[in-house]
C-alpha positions as CSV (number, residue, x, y, z in Angstrom):
1,M,0.0,0.0,0.0
2,K,1.3,3.4,-0.9
3,L,2.1,5.7,2.0
4,S,0.0,8.5,0.4
5,K,-3.1,6.2,0.7
6,I,-2.7,5.8,4.4
7,G,-4.6,8.3,6.4
8,L,-3.0,10.9,8.7
9,L,-4.2,9.3,11.9
10,P,-2.7,5.8,11.1
11,R,0.5,7.5,10.1
12,V,0.7,9.4,13.4
13,I,-0.1,6.2,15.3
14,I,2.7,4.4,13.4
15,A,5.1,7.3,14.0
16,I,4.4,7.2,17.8
17,A,4.8,3.4,18.0
18,L,8.0,3.4,15.9
19,G,9.4,6.3,17.9
20,V,8.9,4.5,21.2
21,L,10.4,1.3,19.9
22,C,13.4,2.9,18.0
23,G,14.2,5.0,21.1
24,M,14.9,1.9,23.0
25,F,17.9,0.7,20.9
26,F,18.9,3.5,18.6
27,P,22.4,4.9,19.4
28,E,22.9,8.4,20.6
29,W,24.1,9.7,17.2
30,A,21.0,8.4,15.4
31,V,18.7,10.1,18.0
32,R,20.6,13.3,17.6
33,C,20.0,13.2,13.9
34,F,16.2,13.4,14.6
35,V,16.8,16.0,17.3
36,T,18.6,18.1,14.6
37,F,15.6,17.6,12.2
38,N,13.2,18.7,15.0
39,S,15.3,21.8,15.6
40,I,15.1,22.9,11.9
41,F,11.5,21.9,11.5
42,S,10.5,23.7,14.7
43,N,12.1,26.9,13.4
44,F,10.3,26.5,10.1
45,L,7.0,26.0,11.9
46,S,7.6,29.1,14.1
47,F,8.3,31.1,10.9
48,L,5.0,29.9,9.3
49,I,2.7,30.4,12.3
50,P,2.3,34.2,11.9
51,L,1.8,33.7,8.1
52,I,-0.9,31.1,8.8
53,I,-2.7,33.5,11.1
54,V,-2.7,36.3,8.6
55,G,-3.5,34.0,5.6
56,L,-6.4,32.2,7.2
57,V,-7.9,34.7,9.7
58,T,-7.9,37.8,7.4
59,P,-10.2,36.4,4.6
60,A,-12.3,34.6,7.2
61,I,-13.1,37.8,9.0
62,S,-13.7,39.7,5.8
63,D,-16.1,37.0,4.6
64,I,-18.1,37.0,7.9
65,G,-18.4,40.8,7.6
66,K,-20.9,40.4,4.8
67,G,-23.8,38.1,4.3
68,V,-27.5,37.9,5.0
69,G,-27.5,40.5,7.7
70,R,-29.3,39.6,10.9
71,L,-29.4,35.8,10.2
72,L,-25.6,35.8,9.7
73,L,-25.1,37.8,12.9
74,I,-27.3,35.5,15.0
75,T,-25.7,32.3,13.7
76,T,-22.2,33.6,14.1
77,L,-22.8,34.8,17.7
78,I,-24.4,31.5,18.7
79,A,-21.6,29.5,17.1
80,Y,-18.9,31.6,18.8
81,G,-20.7,31.5,22.1
82,D,-21.1,27.7,22.0
83,T,-17.4,27.3,21.0
84,V,-16.3,29.5,23.9
85,F,-18.7,27.7,26.3
86,S,-17.2,24.3,25.3
87,G,-13.7,25.7,25.9
88,F,-14.5,26.9,29.4
89,L,-16.4,23.6,30.1
90,S,-13.3,21.7,29.0
91,Y,-11.0,23.9,31.2
92,F,-13.0,23.4,34.4
93,T,-13.6,19.7,33.8
94,S,-9.9,19.2,32.9
95,T,-8.6,21.1,35.9
96,T,-10.8,19.0,38.2
97,V,-10.2,15.5,36.6
98,F,-6.7,15.6,35.2
99,P,-4.7,16.2,38.4
100,S,-5.8,12.8,39.6
101,L,-4.6,11.2,36.4
102,I,-1.2,13.0,36.2
103,D,1.1,12.4,39.2
104,P,2.2,15.9,40.4
105,S,5.4,14.5,41.9
106,K,6.4,13.3,38.4
107,A,4.9,16.1,36.4
108,A,8.2,18.0,36.0
109,Q,9.7,14.9,34.4
110,A,6.8,13.9,32.2
111,V,7.7,16.2,29.3
112,V,11.3,16.2,28.5
113,T,12.4,18.5,25.6
114,A,15.1,18.0,23.0
115,E,17.5,20.0,25.2
116,E,18.7,16.7,26.7
117,L,20.3,15.8,23.4
118,Q,21.6,18.8,21.5
119,P,21.2,18.9,17.7
120,F,24.3,18.6,15.5
121,F,23.5,22.0,14.1
122,T,20.5,24.3,13.7
123,I,19.2,26.8,11.1
124,E,17.6,30.0,12.4
125,I,14.5,31.1,10.5
126,P,13.3,34.3,12.3
127,P,9.5,34.9,11.9
128,L,8.6,38.0,10.0
129,L,6.0,38.9,12.7
130,D,5.3,37.8,16.2
131,V,2.0,36.1,16.9
132,M,0.2,39.1,18.4
133,S,1.2,41.4,15.6
134,A,-0.1,38.8,13.1
135,L,-3.4,38.6,15.0
136,I,-3.8,42.4,15.0
137,I,-3.0,42.7,11.3
138,A,-5.5,39.9,10.5
139,F,-8.3,41.7,12.5
140,V,-7.5,45.2,11.1
141,M,-7.3,44.0,7.5
142,G,-10.2,41.6,7.7
143,L,-12.5,44.2,9.2
144,G,-11.2,46.9,6.8
145,I,-11.8,44.8,3.7
146,S,-15.3,44.0,4.9
147,Y,-16.2,47.6,5.8
148,F,-14.8,49.2,2.6
149,E,-15.8,46.2,0.4
150,S,-12.3,46.2,-1.2
151,P,-12.4,43.6,-4.0
152,N,-8.7,43.9,-4.9
153,L,-7.5,43.4,-1.4
154,K,-10.0,40.6,-0.8
155,S,-8.7,38.8,-3.9
156,V,-5.1,39.2,-2.7
157,F,-5.8,37.7,0.7
158,A,-7.9,35.0,-0.9
159,E,-5.0,34.0,-3.0
160,F,-2.6,34.3,0.0
161,R,-5.0,31.9,1.8
162,S,-4.7,29.4,-1.0
163,I,-0.9,29.6,-0.8
164,I,-0.9,29.1,3.0
165,A,-3.4,26.2,2.6
166,K,-1.2,24.6,0.0
167,T,1.9,25.1,2.2
168,I,0.1,23.3,5.1
169,E,-1.1,20.6,2.8
170,V,2.3,20.0,1.1
171,A,5.0,21.1,3.5
172,L,3.5,20.6,7.0
173,I,1.0,17.8,7.1
174,P,3.1,15.1,5.3
175,V,6.1,15.9,7.5
176,L,4.1,15.8,10.8
177,P,4.5,12.0,11.3
178,I,8.3,12.4,11.0
179,Y,8.2,15.3,13.4
180,I,6.1,13.3,15.9
181,F,8.4,10.3,15.4
182,S,11.4,12.5,16.2
183,I,9.7,13.8,19.4
184,F,8.8,10.3,20.6
185,I,12.2,8.7,19.8
186,N,13.8,11.4,21.9
187,M,11.4,10.9,24.8
188,S,11.8,7.1,24.5
189,Y,15.6,7.4,24.6
190,S,15.3,9.5,27.7
191,G,12.8,7.1,29.3
192,Q,9.7,9.3,29.4
193,A,7.6,8.0,26.5
194,W,5.5,5.3,28.3
195,R,4.4,7.7,31.0
196,I,3.2,10.2,28.4
197,I,1.4,7.5,26.3
198,N,-0.4,6.2,29.4
199,V,-1.6,9.8,30.2
200,F,-2.6,10.3,26.5
201,I,-5.0,7.3,26.7
202,A,-6.6,8.6,29.9
203,I,-7.0,12.1,28.4
204,I,-8.6,10.7,25.2
205,G,-11.2,8.8,27.3
206,V,-12.1,11.9,29.4
207,I,-12.4,14.1,26.3
208,F,-14.7,11.6,24.5
209,V,-17.0,11.6,27.6
210,M,-17.0,15.4,27.6
211,H,-18.0,15.4,23.9
212,I,-21.0,13.3,24.6
213,L,-22.1,15.5,27.5
214,L,-21.6,18.6,25.4
215,L,-23.9,17.2,22.7
216,V,-26.6,16.3,25.3
217,F,-26.4,19.8,26.8
218,Q,-26.6,21.5,23.3
219,Y,-29.7,19.5,22.4
220,C,-31.3,20.1,25.7
221,I,-31.0,23.9,25.1
222,A,-32.0,23.5,21.5
223,G,-35.0,21.3,22.4
224,A,-36.1,23.9,25.0
225,V,-35.9,26.7,22.5
226,A,-37.5,24.8,19.6
227,R,-40.0,23.0,21.9
228,L,-38.8,19.5,20.7
229,N,-37.8,16.4,22.5
230,P,-34.0,16.9,22.8
231,F,-33.1,13.2,22.8
232,K,-35.2,12.5,19.7
233,A,-33.6,15.4,17.9
234,L,-30.2,14.2,18.9
235,Y,-31.1,10.6,17.8
236,N,-32.2,12.0,14.4
237,M,-28.7,13.5,13.9
238,M,-26.9,10.2,14.5
239,P,-26.4,9.5,10.7
240,A,-24.5,12.8,10.4
241,Y,-22.5,11.9,13.5
242,F,-21.3,8.6,12.1
243,T,-20.7,10.0,8.7
244,A,-18.4,12.7,10.2
245,L,-16.8,10.0,12.3
246,G,-15.9,8.0,9.2
247,T,-14.9,10.9,7.0
248,S,-13.3,13.3,9.6
249,S,-14.7,16.1,7.4
250,S,-17.4,18.6,8.2
251,A,-17.6,19.6,4.5
252,A,-18.1,16.1,3.3
253,T,-20.9,15.6,5.9
254,I,-22.9,18.7,4.9
255,P,-25.5,16.8,2.7
256,V,-26.2,14.3,5.4
257,T,-26.4,17.1,8.1
258,L,-28.8,19.1,5.9
259,E,-31.1,16.0,5.5
260,R,-31.1,15.3,9.2
261,V,-31.8,18.9,10.3
262,K,-34.8,18.9,7.9
263,K,-36.0,15.8,9.6
264,N,-35.9,17.7,12.9
265,G,-38.2,20.3,11.4
266,V,-35.8,23.0,10.4
267,S,-37.0,24.9,7.3
268,E,-35.0,24.3,4.1
269,G,-34.0,27.9,3.7
270,I,-32.6,28.2,7.3
271,G,-30.9,24.8,7.1
272,G,-29.4,25.6,3.7
273,F,-27.8,28.7,5.2
274,V,-26.9,27.6,8.7
275,V,-25.4,24.2,8.1
276,P,-22.7,25.2,5.5
277,L,-21.9,28.3,7.6
278,C,-21.5,26.3,10.8
279,A,-19.3,23.8,9.1
280,T,-16.9,26.7,8.7
281,I,-17.3,28.7,12.0
282,H,-18.7,26.2,14.6
283,L,-15.9,24.0,16.1
284,S,-17.0,23.5,19.7
285,G,-15.7,19.9,19.8
286,S,-12.3,21.1,18.5
287,A,-12.1,23.9,21.0
288,M,-12.9,21.4,23.8
289,K,-10.1,19.0,22.6
290,I,-7.5,21.7,22.3
291,T,-8.3,23.2,25.7
292,A,-8.2,19.9,27.5
293,C,-5.0,18.8,25.8
294,A,-3.4,22.2,26.7
295,V,-4.3,21.7,30.4
296,A,-3.0,18.2,30.4
297,L,0.3,19.1,28.8
298,L,0.9,22.0,31.2
299,L,0.2,19.6,34.1
300,M,2.6,17.1,32.7
301,Q,5.3,19.8,32.5
302,G,4.5,20.9,36.1
303,G,3.3,24.3,35.0
304,A,0.7,26.5,36.6
305,I,-2.9,26.3,35.3
306,Q,-4.0,29.9,35.7
307,F,-7.6,30.8,34.9
308,G,-6.7,34.3,33.7
309,A,-4.4,33.0,31.0
310,F,-6.9,30.3,29.9
311,A,-9.8,32.7,29.8
312,G,-7.9,34.8,27.3
313,F,-6.8,31.7,25.5
314,V,-10.4,30.3,25.2
315,L,-11.8,33.6,24.0
316,M,-9.1,34.0,21.3
317,L,-9.3,30.3,20.4
318,G,-13.0,30.8,19.5
319,V,-12.0,33.4,17.0
320,M,-9.1,31.3,15.6
321,M,-11.5,28.4,15.0
322,V,-13.3,30.5,12.4
323,A,-10.2,30.2,10.1
324,A,-9.6,26.5,10.7
325,P,-11.8,24.5,8.3
326,G,-10.9,23.8,4.7
327,V,-7.3,22.9,5.6
328,P,-6.1,19.4,6.7
329,G,-5.5,19.6,10.4
330,G,-6.6,23.2,10.2
331,A,-8.0,23.6,13.7
332,I,-4.8,22.7,15.5
333,M,-2.6,24.5,13.0
334,A,-4.7,27.7,13.5
335,A,-4.5,27.2,17.3
336,L,-0.7,26.9,17.4
337,G,-0.3,30.7,17.5
338,V,-2.4,31.3,20.6
339,L,-0.9,28.2,22.3
340,Q,2.5,29.8,21.8
341,S,1.7,33.4,22.5
342,I,-0.8,33.1,25.4
343,L,0.2,29.8,27.1
344,G,3.9,29.8,26.2
345,F,3.9,26.4,24.5
346,T,7.3,25.2,23.2
347,A,7.8,23.5,19.9
348,E,7.9,20.1,21.6
349,Q,4.6,20.8,23.4
350,Q,3.1,21.9,20.1
351,A,4.1,18.6,18.5
352,L,2.5,16.7,21.3
353,M,-0.7,18.8,20.9
354,I,-0.8,17.9,17.2
355,A,-0.4,14.2,18.0
356,L,-3.2,14.3,20.7
357,Y,-5.5,16.3,18.4
358,I,-5.1,14.1,15.4
359,A,-5.7,11.0,17.6
360,M,-9.2,12.3,18.3
361,D,-9.8,14.2,15.1
362,S,-12.8,12.1,13.9
363,F,-14.6,12.4,17.3
364,G,-14.1,16.1,17.4
365,T,-15.4,16.5,13.8
366,A,-18.5,14.4,14.7
367,C,-19.1,16.5,17.7
368,N,-18.8,19.7,15.6
369,V,-21.2,18.5,12.9
370,T,-23.8,17.1,15.3
371,G,-23.7,20.4,17.2
372,D,-24.5,22.2,13.9
373,G,-27.9,20.6,14.0
374,A,-28.6,22.1,17.5
375,I,-27.7,25.6,16.2
376,A,-29.9,25.1,13.2
377,L,-32.9,24.4,15.5
378,V,-32.2,27.5,17.6
379,V,-31.7,29.8,14.6
380,D,-34.8,28.5,12.9
381,R,-36.9,29.2,16.0
382,I,-35.4,32.7,16.6
383,Y,-35.3,33.9,13.0
384,G,-38.7,32.3,12.0
385,K,-39.8,30.2,9.1
386,K,-41.4,33.2,7.5
387,N,-38.0,34.4,6.3
388,A,-36.9,31.0,5.1
389,G,-37.8,31.7,1.4
390,Q,-35.8,34.9,1.4
391,I,-32.8,33.2,2.9
392,A,-32.9,30.3,0.5
393,Q,-33.0,32.8,-2.4
394,K,-30.0,34.8,-1.0
395,S,-28.0,31.8,-0.1
396,S,-28.2,30.5,-3.7
397,I,-26.8,33.8,-5.2
């Protein structure tokens, strides 16, 4: 079987397994070769992060600035609010549960960076911007393009987004398994890999349970607003859930999601507008995963889990998720900037975040897609079916 036909998740699992095994018997010079690769790739990734923010966030903000007026505003606010809520739910749950899963006395030893074995050499690739400067530029340019309706600038940033997306697809995603292999071979060589893998398994189990509870909560709220049985509505969305679970793609699941929200009584016009939009801007499951993984990795490092820092992180993460879809691994790639700038994540911690995120990618996508059905119910109730024909007409333009 060609490597290109193997999915990203199997490749990451293979990379972790090989890294752990190879670290047990590889000589020091061989491990240092991969440490050298990590050093160079980490610098390249640090260079790209500000460009990823500008390239993805700017056109996303400019696109959201226009649309079908009140309906767009309502849907966007609900999607953002739900994403932020899931982030805070994840934070409070993680800070309550994870300390019992991660031994505080061994936390400082749980994540050992590549400083133990120094690279043979390194290549400095200074970023053109720091992360916060990139965020400010993205917000200013995105809002400015939307306000002044600048077609030329919008076209430039749309093309820049295509370049960044292609760079992620060609230069980052294929190399991630090698990067993760290099991280785990170094940790295995230093004797820390098994402890981290055991913690990973426990984290994944907790996050899966949180996803289920989040969906139940979303549909209880949607059922109360739309005056429907929430459990029946959630049951009707199961085909969309399992389709997303199999495809790991919100976009590929849109036809199934549309069919299921109609079965729940959402009008065709509202569903045709809300479902494709939420596939782009509503990533509550992804925000939950990223927040929980960030808490776990900080605990593993022995770092302080401060609510103030995480509050800013969750609020900014909700915005960053708008730019994530449409790019393989887009959610975690878009989140790397705020992980670095707000929580102070190192390159090695970012690599572990990528590995954890990809390991749960299909479950997060399924949670996102199923939650879209709850938002469609709420918007349909708030906006009213009397406007459905108008929305359907505008959405098709």
